[in-house]
Structure formats: structure tokens, C-alpha cells
C-alpha positions in Angstrom: 87.8 111.4 108.9 89.6 114.3 110.4 92.0 116.7 108.9 95.2 117.7 110.6 96.8 121.1 110.7 100.1 121.2 108.7 103.4 122.7 109.8 105.9 123.6 107.1 105.6 121.0 104.3 109.3 121.3 103.5 110.1 120.0 106.9 108.3 116.7 106.5 110.6 113.8 107.3 110.3 110.7 105.2 110.5 107.8 107.7 111.9 105.4 105.2 114.9 104.6 103.0 116.1 107.9 101.4 114.8 108.2 97.8 112.2 105.5 98.2 109.2 107.9 97.8 110.5 109.4 94.6 111.3 106.0 93.2 107.7 104.8 94.0 106.2 107.8 92.2 108.2 107.0 89.1 107.0 103.4 89.2 103.3 103.9 89.9 100.9 101.9 87.7 98.8 103.9 85.2 96.6 105.9 87.6 94.2 108.7 87.1 95.1 111.8 89.1 91.7 111.6 90.8 92.2 108.0 91.8 91.7 107.3 95.6 95.0 106.5 97.3 95.3 105.1 100.8 98.6 105.1 102.8 98.3 102.7 105.7 100.9 103.6 108.4 101.2 107.1 106.9 103.7 108.4 109.5 104.3 112.1 108.7 102.3 112.0 105.5 105.4 112.6 103.4 104.4 110.0 100.8 100.9 111.5 100.5 102.4 115.0 100.2 104.7 113.8 97.4 101.7 112.4 95.6 99.9 115.7 96.0 102.9 117.5 94.5 102.7 115.1 91.5 99.0 116.1 90.9 97.1 113.5 92.9 94.3 115.0 95.1 92.2 112.1 96.5 94.5 111.1 99.2 93.9 109.3 102.6 96.2 108.2 105.4 95.7 105.9 108.4 98.1 105.8 111.4 98.0 105.0 115.0 99.3 108.5 115.9 98.4 111.5 113.8 100.3 114.1 115.8 103.3 113.6 113.5 101.3 114.3 110.3 102.7 117.4 108.6 100.4 117.9 105.6 96.9 119.1 105.1 96.7 117.8 101.5 95.1 114.5 102.5 92.5 113.2 104.9 93.5 111.1 107.9 92.1 108.6 110.2 93.7 107.8 113.5 93.4 104.1 114.2 95.1 101.0 115.4 94.4 98.4 112.7 94.8 95.6 115.2 91.9 96.7 117.3 89.9 99.6 115.7 87.1 99.4 113.2 88.0 101.6 110.3 85.2 103.7 108.8 86.1 105.2 105.4 82.5 105.9 104.3 82.5 103.0 101.9 85.4 104.4 99.8 87.2 102.2 97.3 90.8 102.8 96.6 92.7 102.3 93.4 96.1 102.2 95.2 96.9 101.2 98.8 100.4 101.4 100.2 101.3 99.8 103.5 
């Protein structure tokens, strides 16, 4: 896994319907703050950053292009799920969003 340097977090663009991330946070199942969370197709990392701001710290993202990632508060894997083998060191996730 490789980390990615972060520009200004405030400038992270959510590449989704406006307000979706905040709605998802409010509707999370009961989840320990140390639960491992994986975002498949993480884009800029905005969802993971929002989770971090809500107290979650065991965060991972996968995307085909990591140059757009704008947070250092998660670990990232650059991969194309259609062709690449993904190595997450045997981690198990309590929440996966795709």
C-alpha cells in the first residue's frame, strides 16, 4: 500500500451527488471507530476524509488513478480491479463502499 501526499483537504471535490457523503455518514450501521473501511473507486478520497473527520481511522481506498487523491488520512492502492491482483495484506473490512 502506498500513501499519497495531500493538498488542501478543504479543496477535496466529492465526485458524487451533492450531500451524499454526509447522508451516508448519518446512516452508517453501528461501527466501531477502529473498524477497517474500504472505499473501492475512491476518487479524490473525499468519502474517506469525511469518515476521518467523524473519528474513523482505519481507512483504505482503491482507485485506478491515485493522482487525484487529496487526503493523507487513509492508505491507498492504485489498481484496476478488472486486471490487477489486489494485495491488502490479508485485511478484513467491516465496511466496503463501491
